[in-house]
RODO-2510 file (C-alpha; in nm, 4 decimals, decimal comma):
residues 427
     n   res          X          Y          Z
     1     m     0,5624     2,8736    -1,1168
     2     v     0,8493     2,7023    -0,9446
     3     s     1,0265     2,4327    -1,1367
     4     l     1,1538     2,1440    -0,9264
     5     v     1,4189     1,9690    -1,1322
     6     s     1,5762     1,6511    -1,0016
     7     t     1,7671     1,4613    -1,2653
     8     a     1,9862     1,2578    -1,0351
     9     t     1,8496     0,9310    -0,9048
    10     t     2,0328     0,6676    -0,7087
    11     t     1,9660     0,2991    -0,6750
    12     s     1,9055     0,3436    -0,3021
    13     s     1,6429     0,6112    -0,3425
    14     s     1,2805     0,4987    -0,3256
    15     i     1,1503     0,8255    -0,4665
    16     t     1,0699     0,8966    -0,8266
    17     k     1,1972     1,2464    -0,9049
    18     v     1,0437     1,4364    -1,1894
    19     e     1,0083     1,7912    -1,3057
    20     s     0,7134     1,9655    -1,1499
    21     k     0,5473     2,2339    -1,3546
    22     s     0,1881     2,2472    -1,2392
    23     v     0,1833     2,3540    -0,8769
    24     s     0,2392     2,7035    -0,7558
    25     p     0,3769     2,7142    -0,4025
    26     p     0,2353     2,9262    -0,1219
    27     e     0,3842     3,2694    -0,1104
    28     a     0,7516     3,3364    -0,0425
    29     l     0,8703     2,9817     0,0132
    30     d     1,1944     2,9693     0,2072
    31     v     1,3926     2,7254     0,4134
    32     g     1,4934     2,8923     0,7344
    33     a     1,7910     2,8367     0,9562
    34     p     1,7600     2,5786     1,2314
    35     s     1,6653     2,6997     1,5767
    36     s     1,9996     2,5720     1,7143
    37     e     2,3218     2,4208     1,5859
    38     h     2,1906     2,0770     1,6819
    39     d     1,8593     2,1222     1,4993
    40     h     1,8694     1,9800     1,1476
    41     f     1,4991     1,9783     1,0609
    42     f     1,3940     2,1625     0,7453
    43     w     1,2334     2,4806     0,8770
    44     t     1,0011     2,6810     0,6570
    45     y     0,7905     2,9887     0,7267
    46     t     0,5029     2,9335     0,4883
    47     e     0,1590     2,7816     0,4956
    48     e     0,1398     2,4064     0,4385
    49     p     0,0902     2,3330     0,0660
    50     h    -0,2337     2,1354     0,0692
    51     r    -0,4809     2,4118     0,1304
    52     t    -0,3336     2,6185    -0,1510
    53     r    -0,3500     2,3235    -0,3902
    54     r    -0,7022     2,2302    -0,2773
    55     q    -0,8275     2,5777    -0,3630
    56     a    -0,6485     2,5678    -0,6990
    57     i    -0,7963     2,2270    -0,7833
    58     i    -1,1491     2,3386    -0,6911
    59     k    -1,1057     2,6424    -0,9138
    60     a    -0,9766     2,4355    -1,2063
    61     h    -1,2070     2,1360    -1,1524
    62     p    -1,5154     2,2435    -0,9523
    63     e    -1,6710     1,9014    -1,0095
    64     v    -1,4145     1,7561    -0,7673
    65     t    -1,6413     1,8417    -0,4742
    66     k    -1,8866     1,5745    -0,5937
    67     l    -1,6332     1,3143    -0,4791
    68     c    -1,6673     1,4218    -0,1153
    69     g    -1,8791     1,2313     0,1316
    70     p    -1,9046     0,8928     0,3076
    71     e    -1,8307     0,5556     0,1478
    72     p    -2,0961     0,2972     0,2472
    73     m    -1,8607     0,0058     0,1752
    74     t    -1,6321     0,1002     0,4654
    75     k    -1,8557    -0,0364     0,7423
    76     y    -1,8798    -0,3760     0,5715
    77     l    -1,5050    -0,3992     0,5225
    78     v    -1,4470    -0,3074     0,8873
    79     a    -1,6917    -0,5775     0,9995
    80     a    -1,5215    -0,8382     0,7792
    81     v    -1,1707    -0,7620     0,9071
    82     v    -1,2854    -0,7504     1,2708
    83     l    -1,4493    -1,0918     1,2238
    84     l    -1,1342    -1,2245     1,0530
    85     q    -0,9143    -1,1221     1,3458
    86     i    -1,1489    -1,2587     1,6105
    87     t    -1,1647    -1,5891     1,4202
    88     a    -0,7862    -1,6081     1,3844
    89     a    -0,7391    -1,5276     1,7525
    90     h    -0,9803    -1,8043     1,8515
    91     l    -0,8157    -2,0595     1,6210
    92     l    -0,4746    -1,9841     1,7727
    93     r    -0,5979    -2,0141     2,1317
    94     n    -0,4001    -2,3352     2,1898
    95     t    -0,0984    -2,2521     1,9714
    96     p     0,2278    -2,1700     2,1554
    97     f     0,3258    -1,8051     2,1191
    98     l     0,6798    -1,8811     1,9987
    99     s     0,5723    -2,1412     1,7424
   100     w     0,6211    -2,0627     1,3758
   101     q     0,2464    -2,1080     1,3149
   102     f     0,1607    -1,8378     1,5690
   103     l     0,4288    -1,5896     1,4653
   104     l     0,3813    -1,6356     1,0919
   105     t     0,0050    -1,5944     1,1205
   106     a     0,0494    -1,2868     1,3383
   107     y     0,2891    -1,1297     1,0849
   108     i     0,1183    -1,2186     0,7575
   109     v    -0,2492    -1,2205     0,8542
   110     g    -0,2702    -1,0359     1,1840
   111     a    -0,0347    -0,7455     1,1137
   112     t    -0,1865    -0,6858     0,7705
   113     a    -0,5387    -0,7001     0,9109
   114     n    -0,4625    -0,4691     1,2021
   115     q    -0,2814    -0,2241     0,9744
   116     n    -0,6016    -0,2258     0,7708
   117     l    -0,7965    -0,1468     1,0884
   118     f    -0,5518     0,1309     1,1826
   119     l    -0,6292     0,2899     0,8495
   120     a    -1,0010     0,2216     0,8788
   121     i    -0,9935     0,4278     1,1989
   122     h    -0,7951     0,6906     1,0080
   123     e    -1,0635     0,6951     0,7383
   124     i    -1,3475     0,7035     0,9896
   125     s    -1,1835     0,9928     1,1772
   126     h    -1,2778     1,2088     0,8766
   127     n    -1,6450     1,0985     0,9004
   128     l    -1,6165     0,8950     0,5806
   129     a    -1,8156     0,5847     0,6790
   130     f    -2,1475     0,7419     0,7809
   131     r    -2,3091     1,0819     0,7420
   132     r    -2,3804     1,1108     1,1143
   133     p    -2,0627     1,1849     1,3140
   134     v    -2,1785     0,9760     1,6121
   135     a    -2,2110     0,6678     1,3900
   136     n    -1,8529     0,7194     1,2740
   137     r    -1,7323     0,7454     1,6342
   138     l    -1,9043     0,4172     1,7242
   139     l    -1,7689     0,2351     1,4181
   140     a    -1,4177     0,3508     1,5072
   141     v    -1,4575     0,1887     1,8511
   142     v    -1,5645    -0,1356     1,6813
   143     a    -1,2662    -0,1215     1,4445
   144     n    -1,0452    -0,0676     1,7492
   145     l    -1,1482    -0,3957     1,9168
   146     p    -0,9039    -0,6378     1,7447
   147     i    -0,6187    -0,3920     1,8049
   148     g    -0,6376    -0,4801     2,1728
   149     i    -0,5582    -0,1356     2,3139
   150     p    -0,8051     0,1576     2,3096
   151     y    -0,6913     0,4478     2,0963
   152     s    -0,9546     0,5441     1,8374
   153     a    -1,1061     0,8264     2,0447
   154     a    -0,7666     0,9865     2,1070
   155     f    -0,6444     0,9322     1,7519
   156     r    -0,9082     1,1514     1,5897
   157     p    -0,8241     1,4918     1,7464
   158     y    -0,4509     1,4310     1,7137
   159     h    -0,4931     1,3328     1,3498
   160     l    -0,7186     1,6233     1,2583
   161     t    -0,4631     1,8550     1,4185
   162     h    -0,2004     1,6907     1,1963
   163     h    -0,4094     1,8009     0,8960
   164     k    -0,4866     2,1473     1,0259
   165     s    -0,1352     2,2122     1,1561
   166     l     0,0836     2,0062     0,9245
   167     g     0,4452     2,0453     1,0258
   168     v     0,3696     2,2940     1,3033
   169     d     0,6178     2,2396     1,5828
   170     g     0,4444     2,1507     1,9087
   171     l     0,1108     2,0723     1,7436
   172     d     0,1672     1,8132     1,4713
   173     t     0,2387     1,5006     1,6758
   174     d     0,3378     1,3082     1,3632
   175     l     0,6657     1,5012     1,3762
   176     p     0,9576     1,3382     1,5573
   177     t     1,0976     1,5376     1,8449
   178     a     1,4539     1,6657     1,8515
   179     f     1,5225     1,4161     2,1318
   180     e     1,4272     1,1265     1,9037
   181     a     1,6238     1,2680     1,6120
   182     i     1,9411     1,3115     1,8192
   183     f     1,9432     0,9769     1,9970
   184     l     1,8296     0,7676     1,7011
   185     d     2,0636     0,9281     1,4483
   186     s     2,2422     0,6073     1,3444
   187     i     2,1684     0,2905     1,1507
   188     l     2,0937     0,1034     1,4718
   189     g     1,8857     0,3926     1,6020
   190     k     1,6794     0,4115     1,2848
   191     a     1,6361     0,0333     1,2830
   192     f     1,5132     0,0579     1,6430
   193     f     1,2708     0,3344     1,5440
   194     c     1,1306     0,1330     1,2513
   195     t     1,0970    -0,1786     1,4681
   196     f     0,9130     0,0007     1,7485
   197     q     0,7583     0,2891     1,5572
   198     i     0,4065     0,1928     1,6652
   199     l     0,5127     0,2736     2,0226
   200     f     0,6572     0,6095     1,9171
   201     y     0,3326     0,7017     1,7422
   202     a     0,1304     0,5876     2,0441
   203     l     0,3329     0,7632     2,3145
   204     r     0,4674     1,0766     2,1428
   205     p     0,1312     1,2619     2,1147
   206     m     0,0699     1,2383     2,4881
   207     l     0,4117     1,3920     2,5526
   208     i     0,3488     1,6825     2,3121
   209     y     0,0123     1,7954     2,4472
   210     s    -0,2727     1,6332     2,6376
   211     l    -0,6300     1,5952     2,5185
   212     p    -0,9439     1,6767     2,7148
   213     i    -1,1070     1,3543     2,8342
   214     t    -1,4531     1,3191     2,6841
   215     p    -1,7286     1,0592     2,7283
   216     l    -1,6129     0,9081     2,3972
   217     h    -1,2684     0,8385     2,5437
   218     l    -1,4263     0,6652     2,8418
   219     f    -1,6572     0,4637     2,6168
   220     n    -1,3609     0,3594     2,4007
   221     i    -1,1683     0,2416     2,7084
   222     v    -1,4616     0,0567     2,8678
   223     a    -1,5591    -0,1129     2,5408
   224     q    -1,2021    -0,2276     2,4800
   225     i    -1,1548    -0,3640     2,8324
   226     a    -1,4873    -0,5488     2,8079
   227     f    -1,3911    -0,6983     2,4712
   228     d    -1,0452    -0,8049     2,5898
   229     y    -1,1900    -0,9613     2,9040
   230     a    -1,4570    -1,1513     2,7098
   231     l    -1,1986    -1,2744     2,4580
   232     v    -0,9706    -1,4081     2,7321
   233     q    -1,2620    -1,5759     2,9071
   234     l    -1,3913    -1,7406     2,5897
   235     s    -1,0716    -1,8145     2,3982
   236     g    -0,7911    -1,7875     2,6484
   237     p    -0,5031    -1,5424     2,6951
   238     r    -0,3191    -1,6457     2,3770
   239     a    -0,6041    -1,5058     2,1693
   240     l    -0,5454    -1,1607     2,3185
   241     v    -0,1684    -1,2020     2,2821
   242     y    -0,2259    -1,2714     1,9113
   243     l    -0,4199    -0,9472     1,8654
   244     i    -0,1659    -0,7333     2,0510
   245     a     0,1246    -0,9022     1,8671
   246     s    -0,0564    -0,8303     1,5398
   247     s    -0,0810    -0,4632     1,6341
   248     f     0,2863    -0,4443     1,7252
   249     l     0,3981    -0,6149     1,4032
   250     a     0,1649    -0,3932     1,1986
   251     g     0,3678    -0,0925     1,3119
   252     s     0,7065    -0,2591     1,2927
   253     l     0,9203    -0,3969     1,0064
   254     h     0,6199    -0,4838     0,7925
   255     p     0,5721    -0,3832     0,4270
   256     c     0,2506    -0,1936     0,5017
   257     a     0,4190    -0,0053     0,7862
   258     g     0,6365     0,1710     0,5314
   259     h     0,3558     0,4227     0,4827
   260     f     0,4279     0,5807     0,8227
   261     i     0,7653     0,7025     0,6946
   262     a     0,6766     0,7365     0,3281
   263     e     0,4049     0,9957     0,3830
   264     h     0,6079     1,2916     0,5096
   265     y     0,9778     1,2096     0,5470
   266     v     1,2163     1,3691     0,2963
   267     l     1,4058     1,0707     0,1581
   268     h     1,5991     1,2029    -0,1406
   269     p     1,9680     1,2695    -0,0670
   270     l     2,0128     1,5795     0,1411
   271     q     2,2690     1,7359    -0,0900
   272     q     1,9924     1,7652    -0,3487
   273     l     1,8137     2,0047    -0,1148
   274     q     2,1095     2,2419    -0,1322
   275     k     2,0963     2,2631    -0,5107
   276     t     1,8797     2,4727    -0,7322
   277     s     1,8149     2,4104    -1,0957
   278     s     2,0258     2,5861    -1,3520
   279     s     1,7192     2,7755    -1,4638
   280     q     1,6872     2,9278    -1,1174
   281     r     2,0484     3,0206    -1,0608
   282     a     2,1520     3,3790    -1,1254
   283     k     2,4488     3,3525    -1,3608
   284     p     2,7382     3,5938    -1,2967
   285     t     2,8207     3,8268    -1,5812
   286     q     3,0841     4,0918    -1,6376
   287     g     2,8331     4,3547    -1,5384
   288     n     2,7118     4,1614    -1,2369
   289     p     2,9971     3,9463    -1,1090
   290     g     2,8541     3,9237    -0,7589
   291     s     2,5222     3,7691    -0,8512
   292     i     2,4337     3,4602    -0,6483
   293     a     2,1872     3,1753    -0,6571
   294     p     1,8512     3,2195    -0,4856
   295     p     1,7791     3,0360    -0,1602
   296     p     1,7228     2,6609    -0,1989
   297     l     1,3691     2,5429    -0,2456
   298     p     1,2117     2,3747     0,0575
   299     p     1,1720     1,9998     0,0189
   300     t     0,8379     1,8475    -0,0655
   301     e     0,6680     1,7532     0,2609
   302     t     0,4037     1,5016     0,1479
   303     y     0,4579     1,2073    -0,0858
   304     s     0,2191     0,9664    -0,2541
   305     y     0,2579     0,5981    -0,3370
   306     y     0,0483     0,4361    -0,6105
   307     g     0,1493     0,0712    -0,5708
   308     p    -0,0486    -0,2473    -0,4959
   309     l    -0,0321    -0,2238    -0,1152
   310     n    -0,2973     0,0474    -0,1386
   311     l    -0,5443    -0,2371    -0,1882
   312     l    -0,4825    -0,3423     0,1729
   313     t    -0,4593     0,0039     0,3268
   314     y    -0,7579     0,2163     0,2221
   315     n    -0,5514     0,3879    -0,0495
   316     v    -0,3513     0,5725     0,2174
   317     g    -0,0647     0,5822    -0,0316
   318     l    -0,2509     0,8546    -0,2215
   319     h    -0,1412     1,0859     0,0532
   320     n    -0,1127     1,4150    -0,1322
   321     e    -0,4644     1,3568    -0,2557
   322     h    -0,5853     1,2743     0,0951
   323     h    -0,4310     1,5851     0,2523
   324     d    -0,5671     1,8018    -0,0277
   325     f    -0,9194     1,6634     0,0188
   326     p    -0,9747     1,4907     0,3557
   327     a    -1,3478     1,4741     0,2756
   328     v    -1,2892     1,2391    -0,0202
   329     p    -1,3140     0,8725     0,0878
   330     w    -1,0622     0,6034     0,0031
   331     t    -1,2636     0,4554    -0,2852
   332     r    -1,2698     0,7912    -0,4692
   333     l    -0,9100     0,9007    -0,4182
   334     p    -0,8031     0,7364    -0,7486
   335     a    -1,0822     0,9304    -0,9220
   336     l    -0,9541     1,2490    -0,7581
   337     h    -0,6052     1,1717    -0,8857
   338     r    -0,7344     1,1158    -1,2399
   339     l    -0,9493     1,4289    -1,2333
   340     a    -0,6676     1,6524    -1,1078
   341     r    -0,3840     1,4665    -1,2785
   342     d    -0,2329     1,7953    -1,3935
   343     f    -0,1709     1,8800    -1,0259
   344     y    -0,0373     1,5397    -0,9174
   345     a     0,1452     1,3831    -1,2103
   346     d     0,4670     1,5766    -1,1596
   347     l     0,4954     1,5519    -0,7811
   348     p     0,7697     1,3281    -0,6366
   349     q     0,6304     0,9880    -0,5438
   350     h     0,7379     0,6600    -0,3865
   351     r     0,7660     0,3381    -0,5816
   352     s     0,7871     0,0973    -0,2865
   353     w     0,7146     0,1096     0,0862
   354     v     0,9675    -0,1675     0,1451
   355     a     1,2306     0,0445    -0,0296
   356     v     1,1314     0,3365     0,1925
   357     l     1,2071     0,1343     0,5057
   358     w     1,5336     0,0085     0,3566
   359     q     1,6538     0,3537     0,2562
   360     f     1,5441     0,5150     0,5811
   361     i     1,7533     0,2698     0,7830
   362     w     2,0635     0,2377     0,5637
   363     d     2,1024     0,5790     0,3975
   364     d     2,3385     0,7922     0,6077
   365     e     2,1837     1,1086     0,4647
   366     v     1,8322     1,0170     0,5784
   367     g     1,6987     1,0116     0,9321
   368     l     1,4457     1,1492     1,1738
   369     w     1,5743     1,5002     1,0998
   370     c     1,4304     1,4714     0,7487
   371     r     1,0987     1,6401     0,8178
   372     v     0,9691     1,9860     0,7275
   373     k     0,8763     2,1960     1,0305
   374     r     0,7170     2,5354     1,0725
   375     k     0,6277     2,7559     1,3627
   376     e     0,2597     2,8022     1,4388
   377     g     0,2417     3,1221     1,2362
   378     g     0,3210     2,9230     0,9246
   379     r    -0,0282     2,7807     0,9037
   380     r    -0,1752     3,1315     0,9001
   381     v    -0,0037     3,2386     0,5784
   382     g    -0,2777     3,3016     0,3245
   383     a    -0,5393     3,1693     0,5683
   384     g    -0,7231     3,4884     0,6562
   385     i    -1,1005     3,4893     0,6735
   386     g    -1,2448     3,6003     0,3445
   387     p    -1,3638     3,4539     0,0142
   388     s    -1,3107     3,0805     0,0324
   389     s    -1,4205     2,7548    -0,1191
   390     s    -1,5515     2,4779     0,0982
   391     a    -1,3864     2,1486     0,0165
   392     g    -1,6988     1,9661     0,1206
   393     t    -1,9594     2,1728    -0,0622
   394     g    -1,7823     2,3723    -0,3285
   395     k    -1,9711     2,6829    -0,2187
   396     n    -1,8060     3,0236    -0,2249
   397     t    -1,8764     3,2567     0,0641
   398     n    -1,7670     3,6117     0,1314
   399     v    -1,7849     3,5639     0,5098
   400     d    -1,6865     3,2216     0,6283
   401     v    -1,9016     3,1818     0,9371
   402     d    -1,7661     2,8328     1,0072
   403     a    -1,4030     2,9426     0,9921
   404     d    -1,1892     2,9716     1,3026
   405     a    -0,9398     3,2478     1,3783
   406     n    -0,6963     3,1013     1,1274
   407     g    -0,9539     3,0928     0,8485
   408     w    -0,9941     2,7150     0,8630
   409     r    -1,3295     2,5576     0,7909
   410     q    -1,4206     2,2400     0,9745
   411     d    -1,5263     2,0729     0,6512
   412     e    -1,1677     2,1059     0,5328
   413     l    -1,0877     1,8334     0,7879
   414     g    -1,3476     1,5812     0,6724
   415     a    -1,7085     1,5243     0,5793
   416     g    -1,9952     1,6351     0,8034
   417     e    -1,7897     1,8809     1,0095
   418     t    -1,9982     2,1928     0,9409
   419     n    -2,1892     2,2216     1,2663
   420     g    -1,9902     2,5263     1,3706
   421     g    -1,8863     2,3659     1,6993
   422     v    -1,5360     2,3034     1,8265
   423     i    -1,3872     1,9568     1,7836
   424     p    -1,2434     1,8722     2,1281
   425     g    -0,8656     1,8442     2,1221
   426     v    -0,8101     1,9799     1,7689
   427     r    -0,5650     2,2698     1,7672
***
């Protein structure tokens, strides 16, 4: 076991640091040297931690697999929020854009509602609303309507790749590029990033790698254009402006937008990453005066938040739990946490998404460099085809016929993904 000891906390830090004693890391954890003198990402050459922990949790608590599967409530919640946004847009059809009524409604109601729809699409991308994948794809298009811009069809393959290739340079499009990290490495730069982060998340994936265009993409685009056109014809252009403004504010300086940074950025002071606990240091003695400390532990790369904003965001704050079990829907993530508390209780966690945004902008030791990266080979560590446990079924198989060349099963990416086919765009 590796003991992560962090006793120092600062008033600016939004992370609760505790001693971890229940999670064994993947083999031979190490933080590698940057690829150039200007590269300050945290490089590691190991498999991402979630698959290892998922297998350990299934072994310790096999009943956890009963939590997997769709949540029927999701479709009703999506319908309610879509109706709320359409109603708000219609009511504001004659309200000036720069009036306080318009802007305040867009920030408080619209941004919160559209953030909820962002995360509904996130939930649906794992097939967690219906058992039939096609029904999930159609519901995602419906949830996309009040966002104003079509993206649900493209989001799914990029997001599933984020799960399958967490931290893999050139594949995980959630990672900032070196270009972003260099040019936004200042308080003003980070404030700009937080203000316009929805645009970074929308445009970055297309610059990393392109997706194959499928009929679903075309349907998503046509449905969105038809909806936008009908809305303008029936309620006027300000109704559409309200929806698009809501989407922008949802991914800007909004309390719920803190989850974008909170999930995977390393926010504790960087000097802590260069320290090891006294129990890990090799102490020099007269017989061994040249003994040295072992390499520093790599930083944690996924963080959970257990605060009240989860009520508005499909429990996305339970992010370690979600990455461990993408086939568990939002309503059962708290049950997963309780069931496997021995695996989660000691992990670093956030207390506040607002504090995350504040620290990210103002802390000189935190920035876009604060992400864990790995080369593609990192996801193959410990991922060979062989005895495995399906996260969706709990079945053990000696030959994993649904696994790809890296040993990944499709049902490790969500519910209902066991058809053996290739998910277009997932790498």
